[in-house]
N, C-alpha and C positions, 0 to 999 in steps of 0.2 A: 504494500500500500504506500502510495506517495505521501510524504509528510504533510503536504498541504490538504490532502483528503482528510487525514486525521485531524488537522487543525479545524477544518470546516465542521467535521463531525463533533469535535469538542465544543465548538461554538453553539451549535444547535442542541446538543445534549444538555449543555448548561442552561439553555433557554427552557427546555422541558423540566429541568430540575429547579428552575427559578433561582439559579445561582449566577447573579450578575458578575461576581468576582471571577469565576471561571471564564466567563464570556469576555470581560475586559482584558484579561491576560492574553487573549488571542490577537489583540490589536497592537500595532506599532505605536509608540508614543506620538508620532506625527500623522496618525491615520485620519482619514476622512470617511464620512458616512453620509449618504444621501438617499432619501426615498420620497414618497409623495408629500411628505410634510416636513421632514427634518433635513437640515443641511448643517452637519456638525463637523467640527475640526478638533482633533486631538483626543487622546484617550480619556481625558476627564469628562468632556462633553458626551462622548459615546458611552462611557461607563454610566453617566447619570441617566441617559436614555434607557439603557438596559436595566438599571436599578428600578426605574419607574415602571417599565414594562413587566419586570419580574414580580411586582407587587400585585399584579392582576391574576386572573384565573387562566392565563394563556396556556395552551398546549399546541404543539407543532409536530407535523410530520414533514420529513425532508428527504431529499434524494440528492446526493452529491453526483452531479452529472459528469463532471470532469474537473481535474486539477493537474497543473504541472508546476514547474518552478516559478512561473510568472503570473499565472492567472487561474481562476476557477469559476465554475458555474454550478449553482444548486437551485433546485426547485423546493419550495416551502409552502405549506398550507398551515396558516395560523388559525386557531379557533379561540375566541375569548368573548367576554362581555365588555362592550364599550362603556366605560364608566360614566360618561356624560349622559347617556340615554338608557342604560340598562339593557340595550339590545344585543343579541348574540350576533357575532360576526364570524364569517368564514372567509378568509382572505388568501387568495392564491398569489404567490410572489415568485418572481425570478430574481435570484441574487447573483450578482457578478462581483468577483473579487480580484484584486491585484495584491501580490505578496512582495515583501521585502524583509530580508533578515529573518526568515522563518515565521513572520507574522503578517497579519492583514494590514496593508497600508491604505487600501481603498476598498470600500464596500458600497455597492449601489444596489438598492432594491427597487424593483418596478412591479407595479400591479395596475389593475384597472381602477383608477381613482373614482370614477363614477359609480362602479359597482360597490366599491368599499363605502363610499359616502351614503349610498342608498341603504345599505345594510346597517351601517353604524349610526347614522343620523336620521335618515328618512325625511320625507316631506320636502318642503321648500328649502329648509336648511341643508338637507342632503343634496338637493339639486344644485344649490349654490356651491357647497363645499366640493362637490364632485367636479365642478367646472373651473374653480378658481383656486389655484395653488396657494396664493397669498392668504386666503382664509384658513386653509389647513395649516400653513406654516405659522400664522399668528396664534392660532389655538394651541398648536404643539409647543411653541415657545413658552406660552403661559403655563401649560401643564408641566413643562420640564423645569421651570425656574426653581421650585422648592427642592428639587433633587440635585441641583447644581451646587447648592450651599447647605449640605446636610448639617 
């Protein structure tokens, strides 16, 4: 097994075990993370996001599609209750990674933002959140703030 396959497996196993410390140890200090709401720089911000996510009832199934010395690809299905609405969410994600020094240096998650917003928020708010990234990013920053300064 390639070491970066094991690294990706460790990341997502940590998610299922709600262990943000294991997860943050997978990232390079200068890592970046981006998805439909977050645009994070550095291990501290990424660790705060995972700490926040690990406080939820999240569970994930994943498949490491491929990994080599430079990059990796995984598919992930997260299931959780969205805390703002109490609605159950099933989110299908494609995760792309770049590696440096045996750690994740760049992590990009992509999913269908409109499907996510419809499931998580619903109604007019979901319609807006699904179409305007700045709304998702604004809400994500607000939710993350308490976890940045524990």
